[in-house]
C-alpha positions in Angstrom: -13.3 27.8 26.1 -9.8 27.3 27.3 -8.5 28.7 30.6 -7.0 31.9 29.2 -10.2 32.8 27.4 -12.3 32.3 30.5 -10.0 34.4 32.7 -9.7 37.3 30.3 -13.5 37.6 29.8 -14.2 37.1 33.5 -11.7 39.9 34.5 -13.6 42.3 32.3 -16.9 41.3 33.7 -15.7 41.7 37.3 -14.3 45.2 36.4 -17.6 46.3 35.0 -19.6 45.0 37.9 -17.3 46.7 40.5 -17.5 50.0 38.6 -21.2 50.2 37.6 -22.6 48.0 40.4 -24.6 46.0 37.8 -24.6 42.3 37.1 -22.7 41.4 34.0 -23.0 38.5 31.5 -20.7 38.0 28.5 -21.6 35.4 25.8 -19.9 34.3 22.6 -21.5 34.1 19.2 -22.8 30.6 20.0 -24.7 32.0 23.1 -22.3 30.3 25.4 -21.9 32.2 28.7 -18.1 32.8 29.0 -18.2 35.1 32.0 -20.8 36.4 34.5 -21.2 38.0 37.9 -23.8 37.9 40.6 -26.7 35.6 40.1 -25.3 34.1 36.9 -21.7 33.5 37.9 -22.4 29.8 38.6 -23.9 29.4 35.1 -20.6 30.2 33.3 -20.0 27.5 30.6 -23.7 27.0 29.9 -25.6 28.1 26.8 -28.4 30.7 26.9 -31.7 29.6 25.4 -32.5 30.3 21.8 -34.6 33.4 21.3 -33.0 35.4 24.1 -32.3 39.1 23.6 -28.6 38.5 23.2 -29.2 36.5 20.0 -30.8 39.5 18.5 -28.0 41.8 19.6 -25.4 39.4 18.0 -27.3 39.0 14.8 -28.2 42.7 14.4 -24.9 44.0 15.7 -26.8 46.7 17.5 -27.1 47.6 21.2 -30.6 47.3 22.7 -32.3 48.0 26.1 -35.2 45.8 27.2 -37.4 46.7 30.0 -40.1 44.6 31.6 -38.6 41.5 30.2 -41.5 39.4 31.0 -43.8 41.5 28.8 -41.3 42.3 26.0 -42.0 41.1 22.5 -38.2 40.6 22.1 -38.3 37.9 24.8 -41.5 36.2 23.7 -39.6 33.3 22.2 -37.2 32.9 25.0 -37.6 29.6 26.8 -36.7 31.2 30.1 -39.1 34.2 29.8 -41.7 32.8 32.3 -39.1 32.4 35.0 -36.9 35.4 34.2 -36.3 37.8 37.2 -34.6 40.5 35.2 -36.2 44.0 35.4 -34.2 45.3 32.4 -31.1 44.4 30.4 -28.7 46.3 28.1 -27.1 44.2 25.4 -24.1 45.5 23.5 -22.5 43.6 20.6 -18.8 42.6 20.5 -17.6 43.4 17.0 -14.2 42.5 15.5 -12.2 44.9 13.3 -13.4 43.1 10.2 -17.0 43.6 11.3 -17.8 40.1 12.6 -20.0 39.7 15.6 -18.0 37.7 18.2 -20.6 37.8 21.0 -22.3 40.3 23.4 -21.9 42.1 26.7 -25.1 42.3 28.9 -25.7 44.6 31.8 -28.6 43.3 34.0 -30.8 45.0 36.4 -32.5 42.9 39.1 -33.5 46.0 41.1 -35.4 49.2 40.3 -32.5 51.3 41.4 -30.2 49.5 38.9 -32.6 50.0 36.1 -32.9 53.8 36.9 -29.1 54.0 36.8 -29.0 52.4 33.3 -31.7 54.7 32.1 -30.1 57.9 33.4 -26.6 57.1 32.2 -27.4 55.2 29.0 -25.2 57.2 26.6 -22.2 57.1 29.0 -22.6 53.4 29.6 -23.0 52.7 25.9 -19.8 54.5 25.1 -18.0 52.7 28.0 -19.3 49.3 26.7 -18.0 50.2 23.2 -14.5 50.6 24.5 -14.7 47.5 26.5 -16.1 45.6 23.5 -13.1 46.6 21.4 -10.8 45.3 24.1 -12.8 42.1 24.6 -12.9 41.6 20.8 -9.2 41.8 20.6 -8.9 39.3 23.5 -11.4 37.0 22.0 -9.7 37.0 18.6 -6.4 36.4 20.2 -7.7 33.5 22.2 -9.5 32.1 19.2 -6.3 32.3 17.2 -4.4 30.6 20.0 -7.0 27.9 20.2 -7.0 27.3 16.5 -3.2 27.2 16.5 -3.3 24.6 19.3 -5.8 22.5 17.4 -3.9 22.8 14.2 -0.7 21.8 16.0 -2.4 18.7 17.4 -3.6 17.8 13.9 -0.1 18.3 12.4 1.5 16.3 15.2 -1.0 13.4 14.5 -0.3 13.5 10.8 3.5 13.7 11.2 3.5 10.7 13.7 1.4 8.7 11.2 4.0 9.0 8.4 5.8 5.7 7.5 9.1 7.5 7.2 11.2 9.4 9.7 10.9 13.2 9.9 12.8 15.9 11.8 13.0 19.7 11.8 16.2 21.6 12.5 16.9 25.3 13.1 19.3 27.6 11.4 22.2 25.9 13.2 20.9 22.5 12.1 19.9 21.6 15.6 16.9 19.3 15.8 13.8 20.9 17.2 11.1 18.3 16.3 11.1 14.6 15.5 8.3 12.1 14.7 7.8 8.6 16.2 9.0 6.8 13.1 12.4 8.5 13.3 12.8 7.4 16.9 12.1 3.8 15.8 14.5 3.9 12.9 17.3 5.2 15.1 16.2 3.2 18.2 16.5 6.4 20.3 14.0 8.4 22.3 12.7 11.9 21.4 14.7 13.3 24.3 17.9 11.7 22.9 17.5 13.5 19.6 16.1 16.9 20.4 18.9 19.5 20.6 21.4 17.4 18.7 23.0 18.7 15.5 22.3 16.7 12.3 26.0 16.0 11.9 26.0 14.3 15.4 23.4 11.8 14.0 24.2 11.3 10.3 27.4 10.9 8.4 28.3 12.4 6.0 26.4 15.4 7.3 24.0 17.3 4.9 25.5 20.4 3.3 25.8 23.6 5.4 23.7 26.7 5.0 22.8 27.4 1.4 22.4 31.0 0.2 21.0 32.7 -2.8 18.4 30.0 -3.4 15.8 31.2 -5.9 13.0 28.8 -4.8 11.1 28.3 -1.6 11.7 24.6 -1.3 14.8 22.6 -2.2 15.0 18.8 -2.0 18.4 17.3 -1.9 18.4 13.5 -1.7 21.4 11.8 -0.2 22.5 8.4 1.2 24.1 8.4 4.7 24.8 6.3 7.7 23.6 7.1 11.3 26.1 7.6 14.1 23.5 6.4 16.5 22.1 3.3 14.8 23.9 0.3 13.4 26.6 1.7 11.2 26.0 -1.0 8.5 22.4 0.4 8.0 22.2 3.1 5.3 19.5 5.7 5.2 18.1 7.8 2.4 17.5 11.4 3.4 15.7 14.2 1.6 16.5 17.6 2.9 13.9 20.4 2.4 15.1 24.0 3.0 12.8 26.9 3.6 14.7 30.3 3.1 13.8 33.8 4.0 15.7 36.0 1.6 19.2 34.8 1.9 18.9 33.2 5.3 17.7 29.8 6.2 14.7 29.6 8.5 14.8 25.8 9.1 15.6 22.5 7.6 13.2 19.5 7.2 14.7 16.0 6.9 12.8 13.1 5.5 14.5 9.8 6.6 13.9 6.2 5.6 16.0 3.0 5.4 17.7 2.8 2.0 16.1 -0.6 1.3 12.6 0.9 1.9 13.2 3.3 -1.0 13.9 0.4 -3.3 10.9 -1.5 -2.0 8.6 1.4 -2.6 9.8 1.8 -6.1 9.4 -2.0 -6.7 5.9 -1.8 -5.3 5.0 1.1 -7.7 6.2 -0.9 -10.7 4.4 -4.1 -9.6 1.1 -2.4 -9.0 0.9 -1.9 -12.8 0.3 -5.6 -13.0 -2.5 -5.7 -10.4 -4.7 -8.7 -11.0 -8.0 -9.6 -9.4 -10.1 -12.8 -9.4 -12.4 -11.2 -11.9 -9.5 -11.4 -14.4 -9.6 -15.2 -14.3 -11.8 -16.4 -17.1 -14.1 -19.4 -16.8 -17.5 -20.4 -15.6 -17.0 -24.1 -15.1 -17.7 -25.7 -11.8 -14.1 -27.0 -11.5 -12.6 -23.5 -11.9 -15.2 -21.7 -9.8 -14.6 -24.1 -6.9 -10.9 -23.2 -6.9 -11.6 -19.5 -7.2 -14.0 -19.7 -4.2 -11.3 -21.5 -2.2 -8.6 -18.9 -3.2 -10.9 -16.0 -2.2 -11.6 -17.7 1.2 -7.9 -18.0 2.1 -6.8 -14.6 0.7 -7.3 -12.8 4.0 -4.9 -15.1 5.9 -1.2 -15.4 6.1 -0.7 -19.1 5.7 1.6 -20.5 3.0 -0.1 -21.5 -0.2 1.1 -24.1 -2.7 -0.4 -23.8 -6.1 -0.2 -27.0 -8.3 -1.1 -27.3 -11.9 0.3 -28.1 -15.4 2.2 -25.6 -17.4 0.0 -22.8 -18.7 -2.9 -23.2 -16.2 -2.5 -19.7 -14.7 -0.7 -20.4 -11.4 0.8 -16.9 -11.2 -2.6 -15.4 -12.1 -4.0 -17.1 -9.0 -1.1 -16.0 -6.9 -1.5 -12.3 -7.8 -5.2 -12.5 -7.3 -4.7 -13.8 -3.8 -2.3 -11.1 -3.0 -4.5 -8.2 -4.3 -7.5 -9.6 -2.4 -5.5 -9.7 0.9 -4.7 -7.2 3.6 -1.2 -7.0 2.1 -2.4 -5.6 -1.2 -0.9 -2.2 -0.6 2.6 -3.8 -0.1 4.8 -5.4 -2.8 4.0 -8.6 -4.7 7.5 -10.0 -5.5 7.7 -12.9 -8.0 10.7 -15.0 -8.9 11.0 -18.1 -11.1 13.3 -20.6 -9.4 13.9 -22.4 -12.7 14.9 -19.4 -14.8 17.8 -18.3 -12.6 21.1 -20.3 -12.4 21.7 -22.1 -9.2 24.8 -19.9 -8.5 22.8 -16.7 -8.7 19.5 -17.7 -7.1 20.8 -17.4 -3.5 21.9 -13.8 -4.0 18.6 -13.0 -5.7 16.7 -14.3 -2.7 18.9 -13.1 0.2 20.7 -10.2 -1.3 24.3 -9.4 -0.4 26.6 -6.9 1.2 29.2 -4.9 -0.6 32.3 -7.0 -1.3 30.5 -10.3 -0.5 32.0 -12.0 -3.5 34.0 -11.1 -6.6 32.0 -9.1 -9.1 29.4 -8.0 -6.5 27.9 -4.6 -6.7 29.9 -2.1 -4.6 26.7 -0.9 -2.9 25.4 -4.4 -2.1 22.0 -5.6 -3.2 18.6 -6.0 -1.6 17.2 -9.5 -2.0 13.7 -10.6 -2.8 12.9 -11.5 0.8 13.5 -7.8 1.8 11.6 -6.5 -1.2 8.6 -8.6 -0.2 8.6 -7.4 3.4 5.0 -6.6 4.4 3.7 -8.1 1.2 3.7 -11.4 -0.7 6.6 -13.5 -2.1 5.8 -15.7 -5.0 8.3 -18.5 -5.8 7.3 -20.0 -9.1 8.7 -23.5 -10.1 9.6 -24.2 -6.4 10.3 -27.8 -7.4 13.3 -26.6 -9.3 14.9 -24.9 -6.3 18.4 -26.4 -5.7 18.5 -28.8 -2.8 21.3 -26.8 -1.0 19.0 -23.7 -0.9 16.0 -25.5 0.5 17.1 -25.6 4.2 17.9 -21.8 4.0 14.4 -21.1 2.7 13.0 -23.3 5.5 15.0 -21.2 8.1 13.5 -17.9 6.8 10.0 -19.4 7.0 10.6 -20.7 10.6 12.4 -17.6 12.0 11.2 -14.8 9.8 14.8 -13.6 9.6 17.9 -14.1 7.5 21.4 -12.9 6.7 22.5 -11.3 3.5 25.4 -13.0 1.7 28.5 -11.6 3.4 26.3 -10.0 6.1 26.5 -10.2 9.9 23.3 -8.4 10.9 20.0 -10.4 11.1 17.2 -8.9 8.9 13.7 -9.4 10.1 11.0 -9.8 7.4 7.3 -10.5 7.4 5.8 -11.7 4.1 3.3 -14.3 2.9 4.7 -17.1 0.8 3.0 -18.4 -2.2 4.7 -21.2 -4.2 3.8 -22.9 -7.4 5.0 -26.0 -9.3 4.0 -28.4 -12.1 6.2 -31.1 -10.7 5.4 -34.1 -8.5 6.9 -33.0 -5.2 5.9 -36.2 -3.5 8.0 -38.3 -5.9 10.8 -35.8 -5.6 10.8 -36.3 -1.8 11.0 -40.1 -2.3 14.0 -39.5 -4.7 15.7 -37.2 -2.1 15.3 -34.3 -4.6 13.1 -32.2 -2.3 13.0 -31.8 1.5 10.0 -33.2 3.2 10.1 -30.7 6.1 10.1 -27.8 3.5 7.2 -29.5 1.6 5.0 -29.5 4.8 5.9 -25.8 5.3 4.8 -24.9 1.8 1.8 -27.1 1.5 -0.3 -25.6 4.3 -3.0 -24.6 1.9 -2.9 -26.6 -1.4 -4.6 -25.2 -4.5 -4.8 -27.5 -7.5 -5.7 -25.8 -10.7 -7.5 -28.1 -13.2 -6.0 -28.4 -16.7 -8.0 -27.0 -19.6 -9.1 -30.4 -20.8 -10.9 -30.9 -17.5 -12.9 -27.8 -17.9 -13.8 -27.8 -21.5 -17.0 -25.8 -20.8 -14.6 -22.8 -20.4 -13.0 -23.2 -23.9 -15.6 -21.3 -25.9 -15.5 -18.4 -23.5 -11.7 -18.3 -23.4 -11.5 -18.5 -27.2 -13.9 -15.5 -27.7 -12.1 -13.4 -25.1 -8.6 -14.1 -26.4 -9.8 -13.6 -30.0 -11.2 -10.1 -29.2 -8.0 -9.2 -27.2 -5.6 -10.2 -30.1 -7.7 -8.6 -32.8 -7.4 -5.3 -30.8 -3.8 -5.8 -29.9 -2.7 -6.6 -33.5 -5.0 -4.0 -35.0 -6.9 -6.5 -36.9 -10.7 -6.4 -37.8 -12.8 -8.4 -35.4 -12.9 -12.1 -36.5 -15.1 -15.1 -35.6 -14.3 -18.7 -35.0 -16.3 -21.2 -37.1 -18.4 -23.9 -35.4 -16.1 -26.5 -36.9 -13.0 -24.9 -35.5 -14.6 -24.4 -32.1 -15.4 -28.1 -32.0 -11.8 -28.9 -32.7 -10.8 -26.6 -29.9 -13.2 -28.2 -27.5 -11.9 -31.7 -28.3 -8.2 -30.8 -28.2 -6.0 -32.2 -25.4 -4.3 -28.8 -24.8 -1.1 -30.0 -23.2 0.0 -26.4 -22.8 -3.4 -25.4 -21.4 -4.5 -21.7 -21.6 -1.1 -20.6 -22.7 -1.1 -22.9 -25.7 -4.7 -21.8 -26.5 -3.6 -18.2 -26.4 -0.6 -18.9 -28.8 -2.9 -20.7 -31.2 -5.4 -17.8 -31.2 -2.6 -15.3 -31.7 -1.4 -17.3 -34.7 -4.8 -17.5 -36.2 -5.4 -13.8 -35.9 -2.2 -13.1 -37.7 -2.6 -15.7 -40.5 -6.3 -15.8 -41.3 -7.3 -13.7 -44.3 -11.1 -13.8 -43.7 -13.4 -12.7 -41.0 -14.5 -16.3 -40.3 -11.6 -18.5 -39.1 -11.8 -22.2 -40.1 -9.6 -25.2 -39.3 -7.6 -24.8 -42.5 -5.7 -21.9 -40.8 -4.5 -24.0 -37.9 -0.7 -24.4 -37.6 0.8 -27.5 -39.1 2.0 -28.9 -35.8 -1.5 -28.6 -34.4 -3.0 -30.4 -37.4 -0.5 -33.3 -37.1 -1.4 -34.2 -33.6 -4.4 -36.5 -32.8 -6.3 -33.8 -30.8 -8.3 -36.4 -29.0 -5.4 -38.4 -27.7 -2.2 -36.4 -28.0 0.0 -39.4 -27.4 3.0 -37.4 -26.4 5.0 -39.1 -29.2 6.4 -41.8 -27.0 8.1 -44.5 -29.1 6.9 -48.1 -28.9 8.8 -49.9 -26.1 8.5 -53.3 -27.7 10.3 -52.1 -30.8 13.1 -50.8 -28.7 13.4 -54.0 -26.6 13.6 -56.1 -29.7 17.0 -54.5 -30.5 18.3 -54.7 -27.0 18.7 -58.4 -26.2 21.3 -58.9 -23.5 21.6 -55.3 -22.5 21.5 -54.0 -19.0 18.7 -52.0 -17.4 20.7 -48.8 -17.7 21.3 -49.4 -21.4 17.6 -50.0 -21.9 16.7 -46.9 -20.0 19.1 -44.7 -21.9 18.0 -46.0 -25.3 14.3 -45.5 -24.4 15.1 -41.9 -23.1 17.1 -41.1 -26.3 14.2 -42.2 -28.5 11.8 -40.1 -26.5 13.9 -37.0 -27.0 14.3 -37.7 -30.7 10.5 -38.0 -31.0 9.9 -34.8 -29.2 12.4 -33.0 -31.4 10.6 -34.3 -34.5 7.3 -32.9 -33.2 8.4 -29.5 -31.9 11.6 -28.7 -33.7 15.1 -27.8 -32.6 14.7 -24.0 -32.0 15.3 -22.6 -28.5 11.6 -21.9 -28.1 10.8 -25.5 -29.2 13.3 -26.9 -26.6 11.7 -24.8 -23.9 8.4 -26.4 -24.7 9.9 -29.9 -24.7 11.4 -29.2 -21.3 7.9 -28.1 -20.0 6.3 -31.2 -21.5 8.9 -33.5 -19.9 8.8 -31.5 -16.6 12.5 -31.0 -16.5 14.8 -27.9 -16.5 15.9 -26.5 -19.8 19.5 -27.0 -18.7 18.8 -30.7 -17.9 17.4 -31.1 -21.4 20.5 -29.6 -23.0 22.7 -32.0 -20.9 20.8 -35.0 -22.1 20.8 -33.9 -25.7 24.6 -33.5 -25.5 25.0 -36.8 -23.7 23.1 -38.7 -26.5 24.8 -36.7 -29.2 21.5 -35.3 -30.5 22.1 -31.7 -29.6 22.4 -30.6 -33.2 20.2 -33.1 -34.9 17.8 -31.7 -37.5 14.8 -34.0 -37.5 
């Protein structure tokens, strides 16, 4: 019971006692004594025992007089019956207007004279108690309402302060009446600083003035503004909700967040469509399971992870699984391939830029991948292909947890876990001054080396059957089977392209095969032409080259050897763009590097 409830009930009890000269007890529907006089005043706040007469009065909603309480059948189950000193008691129910029993008023006689008074004036006393009961019922309902509103307000306050966006309420004049903690953090001002201010004193441009004639209860108007209190370079996204009463506005509700947060939330929603778990990684071999166990173990931490493995081994699959098994799983997983973006654009993709940072820049600026990954995981694939001039900038972000957008002056703080991947030999690149050693040590805190498919051949039958079922369903083909002969070919193959190459072959077979049972005759020609046990990489014989190079310099010998290698690969894979991408993967160079070498040796357009 709160203080007001206690006082109002006690005032009524004292009034009855002074008028009737009888002791009074008032209980609520839980049998809690909320007011009392005389011998029971010190027991206010305590509960009466189960089985007492007041329990019957409340349950029956009827008044009742009990005499000789020690002998009464009504008191037989009362735990205090043996020690009760009451001669008689009159219980009267407190009934609300809707017929609910809220409690009871009890008049107690400890003396014979008091009992005789009750007996002689029963009808008058009952009528009197009825009027007081109505009064007390109103008070109790009022106090209950106040209490519920108070509790509800506390609940709402807790919920509002737990929101991850800023929230404020404003009155008809758009003066702020309520703010949550997140808004004070966003604007870097206290609640006292914000209460009483007009919205246009905080944000510019201000939200639209009073709207009239709105047909709906709620109107949401999104807008992008700047704050007059916070850094003017920071933009905020505001949603205004208006609650009207007829043609007048009762109040405004403003939902505030940093503009970049809106983009991050959208990015996160999109990315979660590609949620991957360790259960999605297929393979029962000991080599693979050991790596999965390690990856699961380190998922809960924040240390940088470097995933090594040949092309097609599933490095991004492991990166996503680590993210969605971590404490950051509800935040974005942001991936970028360092080899697929030109050097000139990679910096702006990572760091973002401010409006007007360079010619052709978006007039609104751009949020970079570092910002998008805040709170989550950033995956830099093909990290070995990151330009040398960007490597110290990445190192700075990892060391300080902050950066500047291109053209920006304000430091942006970020917190993300970095996972990188590569199929290149970073150690050799360090020796050749192509990769920074200090960055390498930052990245290689937890190394994960994914074994190639040829080192886990026990997984091949499982992978074949899974991918076969997937592509049959995807391509709307009847379910097919792999012959034992073909499965043996698969198990003995070198699989330079690993799981990705296996998937491509399975997809080809599902499309081409006419029968339910797929045999080796359906294999693509390029696959048949390769010695699957060796896969020699089509490197030309060096002795043959040297026999024609007497008297030539080392550079001449190197160039000739390199040219013959490129020609051999073009013979094997072809000259299409897709073929050249595969050649670049096999040689572990950028596609742009391959094109430059083809042009240099005048074999760019050769049809072999």
